[in-house]
N, C-alpha and C positions, 0 to 999 in steps of 0.2 A: 504494500500500500504506500501511496505517496502522501506526505504531509506538505501542505502549501501554507506559508505564512507571508505576510506582507514584508516583514523584516526579521531575519533570523541569522545568527543568534542576536538577541537584544537584551541589554542589561535589565530592562524593566519587565521582561517576559521570560525570566529563567524558569518559571513554572512549566512552560511548554517544553523546554529542553529536558527537565526532569521527567515529565510525562512520557516523552519519547524514549528516554533511557529505561524507564520502568517497563514500557510496552515491549521493548526489545528483550529485556530480561525475562519476560513472560513468553517469549518465543515468536513475537511478531517481527517480520522483516519490513522495516520502514526506511524509506528514502525521503530526504528533505529537500524542498525547493523554497526559495525566497525571492519575492519580486524585487526587493531592494537589497543592497549590500548590508553587511552588519553595521551596527551603530558605533563600532570602535575598531581601531586598528588591531591586528592580530596580536601585537606585542602587549596590548592592554588587556587581553583575555586570559582567563585561566586555561590550563591545559586541555580540559575536556571541551571547553568552548572552541578552542582552536581546531580540535579534531572535528567538531561538528561543522565549523566553517569550511574546513578542507573538503568535507564530504558533501557539502550542500551545493545544489544547482542554483546559481544566481541568474535570474531571468534577464534583468536589464544589462547585466555584464556581457551578454552575448553580442551586444552591439547591432548595428544595422546589417552587417553581413550575416550574422546569425539569424536575425529576424527575416531577412530575404530568403535565406536557405530554408527556414521552417515553412514559410508561406508557399514556396515552390514545392516543397516536400508534400504538403497537403493538397496543393493544386493538382499535382500529378497522381495522387492516390485517392483522393475523395473530393473532387471539385465541387460537387453539389452540396456536400456537407460544409465545405469551407465557405461557400457563398451564403448558405443559411446561417452559419455562425457569424459571418460579417454583418448580415442584416440584423441579427439579434444584438450584436455588439453595438451597432449604431443606435439601437433603442436604449441601450444601457449606458451610453456616454454620460460622463459626469456633467451635471448642469445642462444636459441635452446637447452638449457640444460633440459634433461628429468625430473630431480628432481624438477625443478620449475613447470613443467607441472603437476606432481603428486601432488605437494603442492596446486596448484590452484584448482585441481579437488577435493581434500579433503576439501578445504575451501568452494567450491561450494556445496558439499554434506552437510556440516554443515549449510550453509545459507538456502539451499533448505528445509532441514528438519525443521529448525526453522520457515520458512515461512509457511510450511504445518501445523505445530502445531498451528499457529495463523490464519490459513485460509487466507493467503495473496497470491493473484494471480498476483500481479504486483510488479515489482522491478524497482526502480529508482536509478541510480548511479551517484554521482558527480565525475567529472574528467574522462578522458579517459585512465587512467593508469591501474595498476594491478587490482584495484577494478572493473574496467569495464571488464577486462579479466575474473574475477570470475563471473561477471554478465552474460557474454556470456555462460559460462558453466552451470550456474543455469538455464538459458533458455533452453539449450540443454537437461537438466535433467528433467525439469518440464513443459516445454512449457508455461512458464509464459510470461506476457507482459513485455517487457524490454525497458527501456528508459534511456537516459543519459542527464546530463548537461555537456557540453564541454566548458572548459574555455580557454585553450591555455595559454602560448605558449609551455609549456613543452611537451604536447602530439605531437606537430608538429615537435619537434626536432629530433624524431626518429620514423617516420611513420611506417617503416617496423617492427622495434622492438616492437612497441606498437600494431601492427596488426590493425591499424585504419581502413583500407578498410574492413577487415572482420567484425570489430565491427559495422561499418555502415550497413553492409549487414544484420547482425543479429538483429539490433535494430528495434523496432517498431516506436519509436519517438526519436528525438534528439533535445534537447534544446541548443541553442548557445547563449552565453552571449554577443556576439558582432557580427556585420556584418563581421568583419575580421575573426572570428572563423568560421562562416558559409561559407565564401569564401574558406577558407583553406580546410574545409571538402568537399566542392564541387570539389575542385581540386584533391583530392585523392580518391574520390568515384565515382561509376558509376552513370550516369544521372538518372537512374531509381530509385535511392535512394534519390535524392535531395528533393523530396516532404516531406520526413521525417524531414527535417531540418527547425527549426523555431527559429527566434531570439526572445529571452526574456531576457531582461537585468537584472542585479542585481540592487540593490538600497539601499538607506538609508531612515530611518524614520526621516523626518525633525523635528518632535516633540522631538526627542532625542537630538537635538543640538540647542544651543542658537546662532542664527545668529546675529552678531554684526560687523559692519565695523570698523576697527581700525582707530582711530583718529591719525593724524600725531603729533609727539611729538619729543622732543629733546633726549629722552631716547634711550638706546641701542636697535637696531632692532633685534628682536628675530626670529631666523630661527628654523624650526622644520622639522625633517624627521622621519617618522614612518614606520618601515618595518623590515623584517628579514634581518640580516646583512649577505649579500651574494654577490657573484660576479655579479649575475644578477641584483641586486638592485643598484650596483655600488656606494655605499656610499663612497668608497675610492676616487672617483673623486670629490665628494663634499668636502672631507677633503682637497684635493689638491687645489680646487677653493678657499677655505677659506684662505689658505696661501697667495694667491695673494691678496685677499680682505684685509687681515690684513696688508700686505705690502703697500697697497695703503692708509692706514690710516682710512678705514671705520670702524664704530663702530657697531659691531654685536656680537651675541652669538648664537651658534648652539646647539640644543638638539637633540641627536640621540636616538630614542626609539626603542628597539628591541634587539634581540640576534641572534646568528647564527655562521656559520663556518668562517665568515670573521672578527669576532670581534678582534682576536689577530692582524691581519694585520692592521686593522683600528687603534687600540690602538698604534701600533708601529709607524704608519705614524703620528699620533697626537704628539707623543713624539719627533719624528725626526724633525718635522716641528715646534716644540715648540708652539703648539696650545692649550695647556692644559687650558689656561685662557679663550679661546674662545669656546671650544667644551666640552660638557658634555654627557656621555653615561649613560642611565638609566637602561639598560637591558630591558627584556620583562615586559610589564605592562598590567593590565586588562583594560577593556573598560572604566570604570569609570575614571581611572587615565589618560588614553589617552585623554578623553574629556577635562579634566582640562588643559592639554598641548595645545589642540586646542584653548581654551579660552584665553590663554596667548600669543599665537604665532602671529607674524606679517606676516610671509611668510612661506609657506609649500613647501618643495623641495623633489622630488623623481626622481633621475637621472637614471632611470632604463634602462637596455639594452634589457630586455624582460619582457613582462607583458601581462595580459589579459586586463581587465579594472579595475584597483585597486579600491576597495571600500574605501580605506583610502583617496584617492583623493576626492571622493564624500563626505566623512565625513568632510574633511577640507573645501571644498567649501560650505557645509551646515553650517559651523561655521563662515563663513565670512573671511576665510584665503585665500588670493590669492595664486595660485599654479604655480610652475615651474616643468615641467616634460619633457618627450621626446616623439617624435612622433612615438612610436613603437607599433605595433600590434593594439589593440583596443583603445589606449589612445586618438587619434585624434577624436574619436567618442564622447568623453567627453570634452576634452580641445581643443578649437580652438585658434590658436596662435594669441595673441594680442586682443582677444575678451573675452574668458572665462579663460584665463591663458596665460602663456608663455611656449614655447617649445624650448628646447635646442637640438642641434645635438647630437644624441646618441654617447657616448664614447669620446666626444670632450670637454675637460676640459676648453678650452678657450671660447667655446660657452656657457657652463654652467656658467662660471664666468661672462660673459657679461650679461646674463639674471638676475643673482643675483644682479649684480651691478645696473642694471636698476631699479629693484624693491626696493632695499635698498635706492637709491637716489631719487626715484620718488613716494612719498606717494600718490599723486593724482592718479597715474596709479594703485597702489595697491587697492585703493578704487573703481575705475571704474571696474577693473577686478573682484573684490569680488562681486559687485552687479550683474554683468552679469553671473558669475559662479553660484550664488544662483538661478537665474532664470532658468539656464540650468538644474540644478539638479532637481528642482521642476517639470520641464517640462518632462524630460526623464528618471530620475533615482529615482523616488519616490518609496520606497519599497512597500508600500501598493498597489499602482496601478500596479506595475510590478508583485507582487505575485498574485494579482487577475487575471492577464493575464496567469500566470503559472497555476493557479487553473483551468482556462477555458481549457487550453491545456490538463491537466490531466483529467478533466471531459469529454472531448471529447473522451477519450479512456477508460472510466470506464464503460464498458459493462460487463454483467455476462459472466464468462468463465466456460464452462462445466467442471464438475469434481472438482471444487474448491468451498470451502465454503467462503462466503463473510462476515460472521459474526465473528469479532475478539473475542478471548477468552483470559482469563488470567489476571494477575495483571496489566500488562502494558496497556492492552486494557481498563481496568476499569479506569485507570488514564487518558487515552487519548481520549476515546470515547466521542463525543460531542452530 
């Protein structure tokens, strides 16, 4: 089976890499393709990420010669299907622009030829964005089995522009990472397609994290936030809340891990509010470095305005760090207010400040929430158990497809065949 992702490997999507590794360990032969190049140079990657990058087919890296070769390949072998794929591609062009439709069709031709070269009859796409659009066109061209993992919430922000109803129509199976995502897809698709929708959550490997409840002490309370610096993550609200906590005389220090388009605005707010002594920005860090920060933190905060179910919350909960977040989208399926964490009203800095104040001042509450959160992750968000469920979903549709070779070939297959 082929996995198609818009950008792989990516530092913010390591959960996809872990999922692929677990599926291979369960006996699946998986090939990876990425529309875009990785988000970092190879020398900034960990060893296992470099191996994935070496073995991944990068679509845009094929250049115009590769694109022309792929189009001629399908023109010679399936001209009618290629013309039908192009017509559909023009309908799916971003913003209705035909050039995007042509680009998606060319990318689909490249992916489809790569799949045929390796005898791959099934395509799985993470996210319902442009990568899923390419997936629809690959199916139109090859009649492959098409499935998605839908995360939300970005896909649901522009349902017509993302052509989600059409994607649900063309999919054979749809994996939803939350009940919220499933409900949203039911809302925008015809009831005859609802049977395709299956909830299979993401997860973390508890063995990768050292669970330890923080003992109450007289030292500065360490706050931690990990995530892309963006308006959706709303770290700017966290900075504003810190100003109030500082003015109240509370002793704390916040570490912001991550990078992104909101960094300059956040830095300006820190300077304007004179919080330089209280807040430290690290930039983007690899997984090993992030785990070190989990081990040091007393409280984890993610004041998001839009999310799926963030894996970083699961990681914090697995490490014994009590969490504060917001009840948006799938988060309440992980954090139950005052049981497995605290939830602040989205976009309300006063509510966020109040929840922070509670945990800073109540170490006993931090400890009780940490214990309950750990139990919740073990019960519902264990990576090994959830990938085993995903494996069963995939096995359920792994039937021979006429006209396709099931035996992988080539260097990548030799590395990944179990």
